[in-house]
C-alpha positions in Angstrom: 40.7 -95.3 82.3 37.1 -94.5 82.9 35.5 -94.1 86.4 32.7 -96.4 87.3 29.3 -94.8 87.5 27.3 -95.1 90.8 30.7 -95.1 93.0 30.6 -99.1 93.1 27.5 -99.1 95.2 25.3 -102.3 95.9 22.0 -102.0 94.1 18.9 -103.0 96.3 17.5 -106.1 95.4 14.2 -105.1 94.6 15.5 -102.5 92.1 17.5 -105.5 90.4 14.0 -107.4 90.4 12.2 -104.5 89.0 14.7 -103.7 86.4 14.4 -107.2 85.4 11.1 -107.5 84.7 10.8 -103.9 83.0 13.5 -105.1 80.7 11.7 -108.4 80.0 8.5 -105.9 79.0 10.6 -103.8 76.8 12.5 -106.8 74.9 9.0 -108.6 74.5 9.6 -111.3 76.4 6.4 -110.3 78.5 4.1 -109.2 75.9 1.4 -107.0 75.9 -1.5 -108.5 77.6 0.6 -110.7 79.3 0.4 -111.1 83.3 3.4 -110.3 85.2 4.4 -113.1 87.4 2.7 -113.1 90.8 4.2 -112.4 94.2 4.4 -116.3 95.2 6.1 -116.8 91.7 8.7 -114.1 91.9 9.6 -115.0 95.4 10.3 -118.4 94.1 12.0 -117.2 91.2 14.2 -114.5 92.9 14.5 -116.1 96.5 13.6 -113.2 98.1 10.8 -112.4 101.0 7.6 -111.1 99.9 8.2 -107.8 101.3 10.9 -107.2 98.7 8.6 -108.4 95.8 5.9 -105.9 96.9 8.8 -103.1 96.9 9.8 -104.4 93.1 6.3 -104.1 92.2 5.8 -100.6 93.3 8.6 -99.6 91.0 7.4 -101.7 88.3 4.0 -99.9 88.4 5.5 -96.9 88.5 7.2 -97.3 85.3 3.7 -96.9 83.6 4.2 -100.5 81.7 1.7 -102.4 83.5 -1.9 -102.0 84.7 -2.9 -103.5 88.0 -6.3 -105.2 88.7 -7.2 -105.5 92.2 -7.4 -109.2 93.0 -6.4 -110.1 89.7 -2.8 -109.0 89.4 -0.6 -106.8 87.0 -0.7 -107.2 83.2 1.6 -105.6 80.5 0.0 -102.7 78.9 -0.9 -102.7 75.3 -0.3 -99.1 74.6 2.4 -98.2 72.2 3.3 -94.5 72.2 2.2 -91.4 70.3 4.9 -89.6 68.8 4.6 -85.8 69.6 6.4 -84.0 66.6 6.5 -80.4 67.9 7.7 -78.8 64.6 4.7 -80.7 62.9 1.6 -80.9 65.0 0.9 -77.1 64.9 1.7 -76.4 61.1 -0.9 -73.9 59.7 -1.3 -76.6 56.7 -2.7 -78.9 59.2 -5.6 -76.5 60.7 -6.1 -75.4 57.2 -6.9 -79.2 56.2 -9.2 -79.5 59.1 -6.9 -81.3 61.5 -6.3 -80.4 65.3 -3.2 -81.0 66.8 -3.9 -84.0 68.7 -5.9 -85.7 65.6 -3.2 -85.1 63.4 -0.4 -86.5 65.6 -2.7 -89.7 66.4 -3.3 -90.0 62.5 0.5 -90.0 61.9 0.9 -93.1 64.6 -2.1 -95.1 63.1 -4.0 -94.4 66.0 -8.0 -93.8 66.3 -8.4 -90.8 68.4 -11.4 -89.3 70.1 -12.2 -86.3 72.2 -14.5 -86.2 74.8 -15.7 -82.4 76.1 -15.9 -82.3 79.8 -16.7 -78.7 80.4 -16.9 -75.0 78.4 -18.0 -72.1 80.2 -16.7 -68.8 82.0 -14.7 -68.9 85.3 -12.2 -66.9 87.3 -8.4 -66.8 86.0 -6.1 -68.7 88.6 -3.1 -67.1 89.5 -0.6 -68.9 87.3 -3.1 -68.6 84.2 -3.8 -64.9 84.7 -0.3 -64.3 84.7 0.3 -66.1 81.4 -2.4 -64.4 79.8 -1.2 -61.1 81.2 -4.7 -60.6 83.1 -5.5 -60.0 86.7 -6.1 -63.0 88.8 -10.2 -63.5 89.3 -10.7 -62.0 85.6 -13.2 -63.8 83.7 -11.9 -66.0 81.1 -13.2 -69.2 79.1 -12.1 -72.4 80.3 -12.3 -75.4 77.7 -11.5 -79.0 79.5 -11.3 -82.1 77.4 -10.4 -85.7 77.7 -8.4 -87.4 74.9 -8.6 -91.1 73.9 -6.4 -93.2 72.0 -7.6 -96.5 70.6 -10.3 -96.4 73.3 -8.0 -95.5 76.1 -7.9 -92.2 77.8 -4.4 -90.8 77.5 -4.4 -87.1 77.9 -6.7 -84.4 79.6 -6.3 -80.8 78.5 -7.6 -77.4 79.7 -7.6 -74.5 77.3 -7.9 -71.0 78.9 -8.9 -68.1 76.8 -9.4 -64.4 77.3 -12.5 -63.3 77.5 -12.3 -60.2 75.2 -10.8 -62.5 72.2 -13.4 -65.5 72.6 -17.1 -63.3 73.3 -17.2 -62.9 69.3 -16.1 -66.2 68.4 -19.4 -68.5 69.0 -17.4 -71.7 67.9 -15.3 -71.6 71.0 -18.1 -72.0 73.0 -19.5 -75.2 71.3 -18.6 -78.8 71.9 -17.1 -79.1 68.4 -15.2 -75.7 67.3 -15.1 -77.1 63.6 -12.1 -78.4 61.5 -8.7 -77.4 62.5 -9.9 -76.9 66.2 -10.1 -74.0 68.4 -6.6 -72.5 67.0 -8.0 -72.5 63.2 -11.0 -70.2 64.8 -8.8 -67.9 66.4 -7.0 -67.6 63.3 -10.0 -67.1 61.4 -10.7 -64.1 63.4 -7.4 -62.4 62.9 -5.1 -64.0 65.8 -2.4 -65.4 63.8 0.1 -67.7 65.7 3.8 -66.7 65.6 5.0 -69.4 68.3 3.7 -71.9 70.7 6.0 -72.0 73.9 5.8 -75.3 76.2 7.0 -76.0 79.4 7.1 -79.7 80.7 7.1 -81.4 83.9 7.4 -85.3 84.9 6.0 -86.6 88.1 3.8 -89.3 89.6 0.3 -89.1 88.8 -2.0 -87.9 92.1 -4.9 -90.3 93.0 -7.7 -88.7 91.1 -5.4 -88.1 87.8 -4.3 -91.9 87.9 -8.1 -92.5 88.0 -9.1 -90.3 85.2 -6.2 -91.6 82.7 -6.8 -95.3 83.9 -3.4 -95.6 85.4 -2.0 -97.5 88.2 -1.5 -95.4 91.4 1.8 -93.5 91.3 2.1 -94.1 87.6 4.4 -91.5 85.7 2.8 -88.5 83.9 3.8 -85.4 82.0 2.5 -82.0 83.0 2.7 -79.5 79.9 1.7 -75.9 80.0 1.6 -74.1 76.5 1.3 -70.6 75.6 -0.2 -69.9 72.2 1.4 -66.6 71.1 0.3 -64.3 68.2 2.5 -62.5 65.9 1.3 -59.3 68.0 3.1 -60.9 70.8 -0.2 -61.9 72.9 -0.7 -65.1 74.4 -4.7 -65.8 73.2 -4.7 -69.4 75.1 -2.8 -71.3 77.9 -3.3 -75.0 77.6 -2.8 -77.2 80.9 -2.2 -80.6 79.6 -1.7 -83.9 81.9 -0.6 -87.0 79.8 0.4 -90.6 80.6 4.0 -90.8 80.3 4.3 -94.2 78.5 2.0 -93.0 75.7 4.0 -90.2 74.4 7.3 -89.4 72.9 8.4 -85.9 72.5 10.7 -85.0 69.4 11.9 -81.4 69.1 13.6 -80.0 66.0 16.1 -77.3 67.5 17.8 -75.0 64.7 21.5 -74.7 65.3 21.9 -71.6 63.6 20.8 -67.9 64.9 
């Protein structure tokens, strides 16, 4: 005989209401662009207080499925996810075909992608980045910060950190557009051939500034990803610090079962 999950504890009413609305969105009862019922409507529908509804709405916003507009209410997002395919997006054949990883994965999903470069220039390596690049903290490195759009909506920020001794002789890496295939293609053009990409992911709520930059509701979930780009010689020649709107991305990894 099975054991009941949760030990038979009663789920708080505000969580039940939030789950009901979230399921309506996922089932298509509430469609992209539809307005979520107002506080007054939900008070009447569910027979609870305004305080309970406000707690429920906080949970609904945290799901990342709605946009809240001050004084106008909350609306279901029209933002289907991009599918990340880790075994595909860094293929050398894509770079040689002139496609950087983000543009390639967006194309696979049928989306229109745009990249806006926010900053390119030297900086002192922060401690964690320095450790990953195997340089001393404070060492001069190159930073490239970008904001990525999908169908006109900001979905991702990314900052690449590269060792100065690697980039100083690659002028394309100091340009807004480094050319077809992106910075990885330029690095390989100069002999830094990649062997693997190692990624670490963490899910968390967006900070206020992060939510504003990615046009998210306060506290919406984001994915913080750090990637080491490792060459055949074992050197990390780029660390990419990326923040993604969690509702925009599905991660799909191929993990070989054999040694």
